[in-house]
C-alpha positions, 0 to 999 in steps of 0.5 A: 276761339270766338264765336263770329270766328267759327261761324263762317265755316260751320255754315259754309259746310252745312251749305254745302251739304244742303246743295247735295241734298238738293237734287234728291229733294227735287226728285221727291217733291218738285214736280208735285210742287209746280202742278200744286203752285200752277193752281191760282193762289195755291198755299202750302201753309198750315191753318196756324201759320196763315191764322198767324199771318193773317193777324199781322195783316200780311195783305200788302205788306213786304216780306223775307223769309230766312233761309227759304229752301224751296221757297213754297211758304214764301210763294205761299204768302205772295199768294196771299197778298204780300206785296214784296217777297223775297227769300235769302237762301244759301243753297244755290240747289234749293234757290233754283227749285224757288225760282222755278215754283215762282215762275210755276205760280206766275209770281214776281217774289225775287230770291237772294243767294247766299250765307244769311249771316252776311246779307247785305246792308242794302235790305236792312229795314226793308220789310215789315215781316220776316219769317222762319220756318221749320229746320233752319235754327238748328243749322245756325251756329250763332243764334244771337247773330242770326236774330241781330240779322232778321232784326236788322232788316225789320222796318220799326213796327215789323215782326219777326215769326218762327214756326219751328221744332220745338228744341225738346225734340232733339233729345229723342232719337228721331224714327219711324212710327213704330221705332222705340223712343229713346232719350239719347241727347242732353237738352243742355247740350254744348257744342255741334253734332256733326253728321255725314249720313246726307238730309235727305228726309224724305226718301230716307237715304243714307249716302256719304254726305259731306258734314253737317253741322246740327246745333242745339238752341234751347227755348229760352236762347231762342226767345233772348236772342231775340231781346238782345236783338232788341225785339219785344215779344208779342206772342209765344205758343208751343204745340204738340202737333209734328211739323218736320220729317222726322220723329214719327214715332214721338208723333205716333207713341208719345209722350205728348211733348211740344212738338213745334213752337210759334214766337212772333217778336215785334221791332218797337 
């Protein structure tokens, strides 16, 4: 079976699982985020992400975020002076949270609900910057197809900026700070892992959830997906710091691994 044949079923299953998790994430985060975004100019971006966006000249640019979740990063980008900001997201529950945060900030970000692989051609060549942040690529069954979507959204000369967990982390069993660091999974894994324990990364609740399909993409596969999509490499860096809500055991105990990376690719 071709990848294009199985991608819609996997993305729909993942979408349903994330919609199921949205109320749990709301309970943990939404009130605090609303309070913070009521402060003028608030940003949820860290120093590394901020510096790269400034280097890309984000002020006055049109920016899209793929799989924006509650859009805390996109709203922060708008507060940096971006002109038009559009977030694409598959889970309706997170779009609702994004709209609330946008209203609290008094901003005009727009949000498009739907499968990221099926973004309408109306958005082609509409953006100067496309961003992807933590916790996206693992849920994408077709990494080449994902980069092809990002590339077509970009204008000539535009940039794709990714700030993600490093794929090497998927080899390690995540845990709390005192949990043992166990290397349980292969780096070159074929096919997705399927979970039904839920997606409550904040409270850690285990519940009987809709199945979610987590895919392993090597660092080479990610970079080459951009190349295949016609993008050129501008900057790539691996970082030892922790940007997810898992692997606190690795953060505390080591060994020192590349826990995340930044990748900037341009559309010639």
